[in-house]
N, C-alpha and C positions, 0 to 999 in steps of 0.2 A: 504494500500500500504506500503510495507516494503522497505525502502531505502537500508538497508544493503543487501537485496537479489535482488535488482534491477540489471538487466543485464548490465547496464552502470555504476554501482557503483564504481568499480575499486579502492577500498580503499580510497575514498575521506576522507579528514581530517574533513570536516565540511559541512553540508547542513542545511541552515536556512530558515525558512519560515517567511515572514513579512506581516503584515496586518494592515491597518489603516482604521478604520470604517468611519472617516469623509470624506476622499478623495476616498475611495473604493480601495485603493492600495492592490493588491495581488501580492507578489513578492517572488522570491527565489534567494538566494545567495549560490553558491557552490564553495568551495575551495578544489582543488584536492590535491595539494602538495606545501609545502612552504620550502622545503629543500634549495633552492637557494635564497629564499627571499619571501617577501609577495606576495600573489597571485595578478596578474595583468591580467585584461581581461575586455572586454566591457560589457555594459549594453544594453540588447535588450528588446524592447517592441513589443509584437506580440499577435494577437488575437487567442491564442491557443484554440483548440477545447475542451481540457480538462486539468485538473491539471496534469494528468499522462503524457500527451504530453509535457507539460512545464517542468516537472521534467526530462524526458528523454533528452530534448534539453539542459537544463542547465548542466546536468551531462556530456554529450558528449562534449559540448563546453568548459567546465572547464578543463576536462582532456586534450583536444586538446591544451589549452593554456599552460599547463605544458610542453608539448612537443615542442610547438612553441617557447616559451620563452627560453627553454634550447637550442634549435638549433640556435636561434638568438644570443646566448651568453649573455643574459640579467641576471641581478641579481634579478630575480623574479621567483616565482612559478606561478602556474596556478589557475585562478579563473574566475568566470563568474556570471552574474546576469541577471535575466529575470523578466519583468513585464508582467502579464497576462492582455491583453487589446488591443484594437484597438488604435494605436497612433493618428489616424485622428479624433477619436471621444472621447476618454477617457482621453487623456493627458491634464494636466494643470500644471501651476507652483506650485500649492499647492500639487498636487500628486508627482511632482518631489522633492519637499522639504521633503515630507513624506518618499520618497525613500532615500533621503540623510540622514535622521535621522536613517533609518534602516542600511545604510552602516556605519555610524558613530559608531553604537553600536557594529560593528565587531572589533573595536579597532585597526584597521590597518592591520589585517591579509588579507584584500581584498582592492585593489585599483581599482576603476572603470574608464571606459573610454567610448568612443562612439561606438555604434553598431547599427544594424538595428532598425529603428523606433525612434532613439534618435539623437538629433542635438547638436551642440556646445552650442546653447542657452539653451537647457535642462540641459546640464552639468553645465552651469553657475548657474542655479537655485539650483542644487545639492550642488554646492560649497558654497552657502550661509550658509549651515548647516553642511557640512562635509569637513574635510581636505583631505579625501582620494579619490580624484578625479583628473585625469590628462587629458590633451588634451583640456584645456580651455585658454591657454595663446596665445596671438598674437605673431607670430614668422615668420621668413623667412624659407620656407620649403626646401626640398632637391633639388628641381628644381629652387630655387631662388624666388619663388612667395611668397607674403605675405599671411599668413594663420592666422586663428583665432582658431587654435587647431585642425582643421580637418586633420585626418591622411590619408585620401583617396589618396592624391597625392603620398605619400610614398608607400602605398600599390600597387598602379598602376605601379609605377616605378619598384618595386621589382618583380611583376608578369611579366612585360615586359622583365626585365633582365633574369628571369627564363625561359621564352619562348625561348629566344635566346640560352640559354645553352641547353635546351631540343632539339632544332632544330639541333644544332651541333652534339649531340649524336645520335639522331634517324635518321636524314636525311643527315648527313655529309655536312651541309650547314653552311657557315660562316655569311650569311646575311638572311634577311627575304624577299628580293625583289621578288615579284611575288607569294609568298606563300599565301595560303588562310587560314584565321583564323575565326572560327565561335564563336562568343561571345554570351553567354546566359546571359542576364542581363546587362542593360546599366544604372546602378545607378551611384553614384559619382565615384566609382572605375572603373566599366566597361567602362564608356564613356571615362575616361582619358586613360585607356588602349587602347581603340580604336584609340585615337589620337596618342599615341606613335607608334602603329603598322602602322597606315596610313603613318606617317612621315618616317617610316623605309621601306616603299614600299610594305607592305602587302595588299592583297585584303581582304575585310571584308564581312562577313555574320553576321547579328545581329538580336536579338529578345529581346523583353521586354514586360511585361504586360501593360506598359504605352506606348502609341503610340508616345508621344512627342519626347523622346530622339531617338527613332528609326528613325523617320522622319528627325530629326536633323543630325543623323549620315549618313543617305542617302544623304542629301544635302551637308554636309561638307566633307564627306570622300568617297562618291560614293559607300556606303555600299549597299549590297543586303539585302533585308528584308526576314526573314523566320518567320514562326509562332512559338509561344512558344513551341508548342507540337512537332515541327519537327526540331528545330535548331540542336539537337544532331545528326541528320541523314544527315546534310549538307555535301556535297562533299568538304571537307576541309582537309588541312594538320594538323591543330591544332584545337581541340575543347577546348574552354575556358569557363568553368562554372563560372559565376560571380554573381549568384543569391543565393538562399538558398541551403541547403545541399541535399545529396542523388541524385545528378544529374546522377550518374552512378549506375544504378539499373538493375533489371531483364528485364525491358522493353527497356531501352535505349541502354544498352551495345551491344546487338546483332546487332543494327542498326548503330553503329558507323562506319564511313568511315575514320576518322582521324587516323594518326599514333601517335599522341601525345595528351594527356589530361593534360592541364596546365591552371589553372584559379585561381580566387581570392576567390571563395566560401569556406566556412568551411565545413568539413565532406562531401566531394564530393562523397566518396564511401558509398553506403548504408550499406555495410558490407564487412568484410575481403575477402569473396569469390570473390567479384567483382574486387578487386585488383589483386588477383591471376589469374582471368580470363583475365583481361587486359594483364597481363604479358604473359600468354599462347598464346594470340593472337598476340603478338609482338607489342602491343600498349604501348608506354612509358608514364608512369604516373609520374607527378611531385607532390610529396606528398604535400597536400594542406597547411599544417601548416609550411612547409619550404618555399614555394614560396610566400605565402601571408603574410609573417612576417613583411613587410615594415611598416605597420601601427603601430604595437606594438613596433617596434624599435623607431618610431617617438614619440609615446606617452610616452614610457619609458624614452626617453631623456627629454621630457618636465617635467617629475617628478623631474629632477635635473636641472643642468645648461645646457641650450640648445645650442648645437653647430651644425649649419646647415651643415657645411662641413663634420663633423664627422658622422652625421646622413646619409648624402648621401653616404659616403664611406661604411657605414655598410649596407645600403640598397642594394647597388651594389654588395656587398659581398655575397648576396643571391645566385647569379650565381655561385660563387666559392663553396658554401656549396652544392648546387645541383650537381655540377660537382663531388664533392667527393662522394655523394650518388650514382650517376649514375655509376661511375667507380667501386665502391665497389659492386654494384648490378650486373654489368656485370661480375666481377671477380667471385662472389659467385654463380651466377645464380638465385639469389633471387629477388623478386619484390622490387622496390625502397622503398616502404613504410615500408617494413619489415626492410630494412637496416637503414632507417631514424629513426625508432622507437628504434632500438638497439643503435644507436649513442646517441639519446636524453636520453635514460634510463641510459646510462653510466654517463651522465652529472648530472642528477638530483637524481639518486639513489646512486651514488658513489660506492666505492668498496664494 
């Protein structure tokens, strides 16, 4: 497998493979671009079907972080790390410390944080052996709640803010009262997003591979339950992918009823053609790395002196950033993700 010829390579500055024979660690760190500062992005642990699948994922995620951090106005470039393994079966403090030593060897060009399959407790194990980890400090979050480094409340707040902006553009509505939002994935972000939407008067349709949060959302928010395979086709105003990537693909796109796609998942479009097809069909897409940047804004702030009021202000500004993207897209006739890419590239590539 040639990294340099990989379809997702996109000029990455560094791709490193790490292995620890004692713990069985198999991991990859990808750093896409550091022009604005050291690469910042989460650590994901996932039971990938192959090494090639893991490489594709880490390259796509790392590149996405460059664009996300640039659009969020952070002094960081893009990086990402993945551990190949089932977090329910293979994770241990020893494996986390081995991963921490791998990160430490990058000498600060990559700073890690929480992502799928990784908890704040895991990050604390990493922090025993590496300086280059953020999202582990107890602090008061953007909604005033006391957190232990978890960025999901900030992510959920940013997505909620972005949905309100998208609704104003696509539906000419100033509120969410009575609108239906279909949420795919009720993890720590998706469930918090559901709570925000319910409080704003939206009706909810939800799905998750885990039945517990689905039943909780039904009882707490009156949510309708859809199957994981059918949630994209729900009769909703907004479809909100909040699970893994490629939610918009050849199978799901033709079955969409929603006028808006706006969610927390990374890499929601399986490919560029899917964004163009959404645009052709008149479905407004909120570029994922713009709308879901609340979490990285939060952990980026934890890397320095944390100011909860400033973090909240910057997370709420995601709506203003999306407004700029949507207005420029309307003016140029281009899909929003094309416009967002151009704005981000001006920031991290420079003149």
